[in-house]
C-alpha positions as CSV (number, residue, x, y, z in Angstrom):
1,X,0.0,0.0,0.0
2,X,1.4,3.4,-1.0
3,X,0.7,6.5,1.0
4,X,0.9,10.0,-0.3
5,X,3.3,12.3,1.5
6,X,1.7,15.3,3.3
7,X,2.8,18.7,2.2
8,X,5.5,20.0,4.5
9,X,3.8,23.3,5.1
10,X,0.5,21.8,6.0
11,X,-0.8,22.5,9.6
12,X,-4.1,21.8,11.1
13,X,-4.2,25.1,12.8
14,X,-3.9,26.8,9.4
15,X,-6.7,24.6,8.0
16,X,-9.0,25.2,11.0
17,X,-8.6,29.0,10.5
18,X,-9.3,28.6,6.8
19,X,-12.4,26.5,7.4
20,X,-13.8,29.4,9.4
21,X,-14.0,31.5,6.3
22,X,-13.7,29.4,3.2
23,X,-13.5,25.6,2.6
24,X,-10.0,24.3,1.9
25,X,-9.9,22.8,-1.6
26,X,-7.7,19.9,-0.6
27,X,-8.5,19.2,3.0
28,X,-11.5,18.9,5.4
29,X,-11.9,18.5,9.1
30,X,-13.7,15.3,10.0
31,X,-16.7,15.8,12.4
32,X,-15.7,14.5,15.8
33,X,-19.2,13.0,16.2
34,X,-18.1,10.6,13.5
35,X,-14.7,9.7,14.9
36,X,-14.3,6.5,17.0
37,X,-11.1,6.6,19.0
38,X,-10.0,3.2,20.1
39,X,-7.1,2.8,22.5
40,X,-5.6,-0.8,22.3
41,X,-2.7,-2.7,23.8
42,X,-0.9,-2.0,20.5
43,X,-1.7,1.7,20.2
44,X,-4.4,4.1,19.2
45,X,-6.8,3.5,16.2
46,X,-9.1,6.1,14.9
47,X,-12.1,5.3,12.6
48,X,-14.1,7.7,10.5
49,X,-17.7,6.4,10.8
50,X,-20.1,6.8,7.8
51,X,-23.7,7.2,9.0
52,X,-24.7,8.2,5.4
53,X,-23.8,4.6,4.3
54,X,-25.0,2.6,7.3
55,X,-27.0,4.8,9.7
56,X,-28.4,2.1,12.0
57,X,-25.1,0.3,12.4
58,X,-23.2,3.5,13.1
59,X,-25.8,4.6,15.6
60,X,-25.4,1.2,17.3
61,X,-21.6,1.5,17.5
62,X,-21.9,4.9,19.0
63,X,-24.4,3.7,21.5
64,X,-22.4,0.8,22.6
65,X,-19.3,3.0,22.8
66,X,-21.0,5.5,25.0
67,X,-22.5,2.7,27.1
68,X,-18.9,1.5,27.7
69,X,-19.5,-2.0,26.3
70,X,-16.4,-2.1,24.1
71,X,-14.0,-1.2,26.9
72,X,-11.8,-4.1,27.7
73,X,-13.0,-6.4,24.9
74,X,-10.5,-8.7,23.1
75,X,-9.6,-9.0,19.5
76,X,-10.9,-12.5,19.6
77,X,-10.4,-13.4,15.9
78,X,-7.3,-12.1,14.1
79,X,-6.3,-13.6,10.7
80,X,-3.2,-12.6,8.7
81,X,-4.2,-10.9,5.4
82,X,-7.9,-10.9,6.3
83,X,-9.5,-9.4,9.5
84,X,-9.1,-8.4,13.1
85,X,-12.5,-8.9,14.8
86,X,-13.7,-7.6,18.2
87,X,-16.8,-6.1,19.9
88,X,-18.1,-9.4,21.3
89,X,-19.1,-9.1,25.0
90,X,-18.2,-12.8,25.4
91,X,-14.8,-12.4,23.6
92,X,-15.7,-15.1,21.1
93,X,-17.7,-15.5,17.9
94,X,-21.4,-15.6,18.3
95,X,-22.0,-13.4,21.3
96,X,-24.0,-10.2,21.2
97,X,-25.1,-7.1,23.1
98,X,-28.5,-7.1,24.8
99,X,-29.8,-4.9,22.0
100,X,-31.7,-6.4,19.0
101,X,-30.0,-7.4,15.8
102,X,-29.6,-4.9,13.0
103,X,-31.0,-5.0,9.5
104,X,-28.5,-5.4,6.6
105,X,-27.2,-2.1,5.4
106,X,-25.1,-3.4,2.5
107,X,-26.1,-0.8,-0.1
108,X,-27.1,2.9,0.3
109,X,-28.7,5.3,-2.2
110,X,-27.0,8.7,-2.2
111,X,-26.8,11.7,-4.5
112,X,-24.0,11.3,-7.0
113,X,-22.4,14.5,-5.8
114,X,-22.0,13.1,-2.3
115,X,-18.9,11.2,-3.4
116,X,-16.0,11.5,-5.9
117,X,-15.4,8.9,-8.6
118,X,-11.8,7.8,-9.3
119,X,-12.6,5.0,-11.8
120,X,-15.5,5.0,-14.3
121,X,-16.4,1.8,-16.0
122,X,-19.4,0.6,-18.1
123,X,-20.7,-1.3,-15.1
124,X,-20.2,1.3,-12.4
125,X,-17.6,3.5,-10.7
126,X,-15.2,3.4,-7.8
127,X,-14.2,6.3,-5.6
128,X,-14.3,7.7,-2.1
129,X,-17.1,8.7,0.3
130,X,-14.9,10.8,2.6
131,X,-12.0,8.4,3.4
132,X,-14.0,5.3,2.6
133,X,-13.4,3.4,-0.7
134,X,-16.7,2.6,-2.4
135,X,-18.2,1.2,-5.5
136,X,-21.4,2.4,-7.3
137,X,-23.9,1.3,-9.8
138,X,-23.5,2.5,-13.4
139,X,-24.9,5.7,-14.8
140,X,-27.2,3.6,-17.1
141,X,-28.6,1.7,-14.2
142,X,-29.1,4.9,-12.2
143,X,-31.0,6.3,-15.2
144,X,-33.2,3.3,-15.5
145,X,-34.2,3.6,-11.8
146,X,-35.0,7.3,-12.4
147,X,-34.5,8.3,-8.7
148,X,-31.7,10.8,-9.1
149,X,-29.5,8.6,-6.9
150,X,-26.6,6.3,-7.2
151,X,-26.4,3.0,-5.3
152,X,-23.2,2.8,-3.1
153,X,-21.5,0.0,-1.2
154,X,-18.3,-0.1,0.7
155,X,-15.3,-1.8,-0.9
156,X,-13.6,-4.1,1.5
157,X,-10.0,-2.8,1.1
158,X,-7.4,-2.7,3.9
159,X,-8.5,-0.5,6.8
160,X,-12.2,-0.7,6.1
161,X,-14.3,-1.5,9.1
162,X,-17.4,-3.8,8.8
163,X,-20.0,-5.3,11.1
164,X,-19.7,-9.0,12.0
165,X,-22.8,-11.2,11.7
166,X,-24.0,-14.7,11.8
167,X,-25.3,-16.6,8.7
168,X,-28.4,-14.4,8.5
169,X,-27.9,-11.1,6.7
170,X,-29.9,-9.3,9.5
171,X,-27.9,-10.7,12.4
172,X,-25.2,-8.0,12.9
173,X,-25.3,-6.7,16.5
174,X,-22.1,-5.5,18.3
175,X,-19.1,-7.2,16.6
176,X,-17.0,-5.3,14.1
177,X,-13.8,-6.1,12.2
178,X,-10.9,-4.3,10.6
179,X,-9.7,-5.4,7.2
180,X,-6.0,-6.5,7.3
181,X,-6.0,-7.1,3.6
182,X,-8.4,-6.7,0.6
183,X,-11.3,-9.2,0.4
184,X,-13.7,-7.9,-2.2
185,X,-15.8,-11.0,-1.9
186,X,-17.3,-9.4,1.2
187,X,-18.7,-6.5,-0.7
188,X,-22.5,-6.2,-0.4
189,X,-22.5,-9.1,2.0
190,X,-21.4,-7.3,5.2
191,X,-22.3,-3.8,6.4
192,X,-19.5,-1.3,6.1
193,X,-19.4,1.3,8.9
194,X,-16.2,3.3,8.3
195,X,-12.6,3.5,7.5
196,X,-9.4,3.4,9.7
197,X,-7.9,6.9,9.4
198,X,-5.1,6.4,12.0
199,X,-3.4,3.4,13.5
200,X,-3.8,0.9,10.6
201,X,-0.4,-0.4,11.5
202,X,-1.7,-1.3,14.9
203,X,-4.3,-3.6,13.4
204,X,-1.5,-5.4,11.6
205,X,0.4,-5.8,14.8
206,X,-2.4,-7.5,16.8
207,X,-1.8,-11.1,18.0
208,X,-3.2,-13.6,15.5
209,X,-5.3,-16.6,16.2
210,X,-8.9,-17.8,16.4
211,X,-8.7,-17.0,19.3
212,X,-5.2,-15.7,19.8
213,X,-3.2,-17.3,22.7
214,X,-2.6,-13.9,24.2
215,X,-5.3,-11.6,22.7
216,X,-4.9,-7.9,22.4
217,X,-7.6,-5.7,24.0
218,X,-9.5,-2.5,23.3
219,X,-8.6,-0.8,26.6
220,X,-10.8,2.3,26.0
221,X,-13.2,3.3,23.2
222,X,-14.7,6.8,22.9
223,X,-16.4,9.0,20.3
224,X,-14.2,12.0,19.7
225,X,-17.0,14.4,20.4
226,X,-17.2,13.1,23.9
227,X,-13.5,13.6,24.7
228,X,-12.6,16.8,26.5
229,X,-11.3,19.4,24.1
230,X,-8.0,19.6,25.9
231,X,-7.2,16.0,24.8
232,X,-9.5,15.5,21.8
233,X,-7.7,14.5,18.5
234,X,-8.5,16.7,15.5
235,X,-8.4,14.8,12.2
236,X,-8.1,16.4,8.8
237,X,-8.6,14.3,5.6
238,X,-7.5,15.0,2.1
239,X,-10.4,15.7,-0.2
240,X,-10.7,13.0,-2.9
241,X,-11.7,15.7,-5.4
242,X,-8.8,18.0,-4.5
243,X,-5.9,18.6,-6.8
244,X,-3.4,17.0,-4.4
245,X,-5.2,13.7,-4.3
246,X,-5.9,13.8,-8.1
247,X,-2.2,14.1,-8.7
248,X,-1.6,11.0,-6.4
249,X,-4.3,9.1,-8.3
250,X,-2.5,9.9,-11.6
251,X,0.9,8.6,-10.3
252,X,-0.7,5.4,-8.8
253,X,-2.7,4.7,-12.0
254,X,0.5,5.1,-14.0
255,X,2.4,2.6,-11.8
256,X,-0.4,0.0,-11.6
257,X,-1.7,0.3,-15.2
258,X,-4.2,-2.5,-15.9
259,X,-3.9,-3.8,-12.3
260,X,-5.1,-0.5,-10.8
261,X,-7.8,-0.9,-8.1
262,X,-9.5,1.4,-5.7
263,X,-7.7,-0.6,-3.0
264,X,-4.4,0.8,-4.3
265,X,-5.4,4.2,-3.0
266,X,-5.8,5.6,0.5
267,X,-7.0,9.1,1.5
268,X,-4.3,10.8,3.5
269,X,-5.0,12.2,6.9
270,X,-3.3,14.5,9.4
271,X,-4.0,13.9,13.2
272,X,-3.3,16.6,15.7
273,X,-3.3,15.9,19.4
274,X,-3.3,18.8,22.0
275,X,0.3,19.4,23.1
276,X,-0.6,18.3,26.7
277,X,-0.9,14.8,25.3
């Protein structure tokens, strides 16, 4: 996975000032209400949640986070090149919270302007919804439906976060998993809730096993909006439609040629923690 280098002169304080007057063409500040901050035994992981793609699943993750259910839970299933799974109150596959199961949210209908296409094919497009890689239906299919929307679904690339479930499509509850590799066979079969924007290297460092002999743990999980301002991380993400990211796409496409995939790209972020931390 190749990562774009951040401009040396970039500073979040500068961007925050600019956002007060005019939107920065290359960067945006992620809403802290949609940032899940996960402290683990391997380090901090931050996830951008996407309620526009999976509103009920994201609301559930926020609720369980605020209820404290995730604190102390193990990464009970960690497979090299595949997933790191957690969020089970019993620290094993099959357990659930006391809340009812969730409906499948595999596909969403959004306005085409809500995302930026990177690849356009006859059968659809691939691009980014914020930091999240997604695929869409084709323009011809959208026109046949006549709704003025495009059908979106998350692309299971490295760093994508999905909801675990049992065999039934509507059996997701509290478990979630981090992708440790690309597994596009999961697309439209498991609800996607967000994208890892910081700490993806920590998901790769987790102890492996089903279950691991010495499992790693989520020591504390919070929504950034609930963290006191003096210690709250601020996260800026590169805009997929911005010139800086477009330049990166061009370089990557040139290198990969026919093998180019949406999973070859990753939206860059900048995380700023108050100096007291």
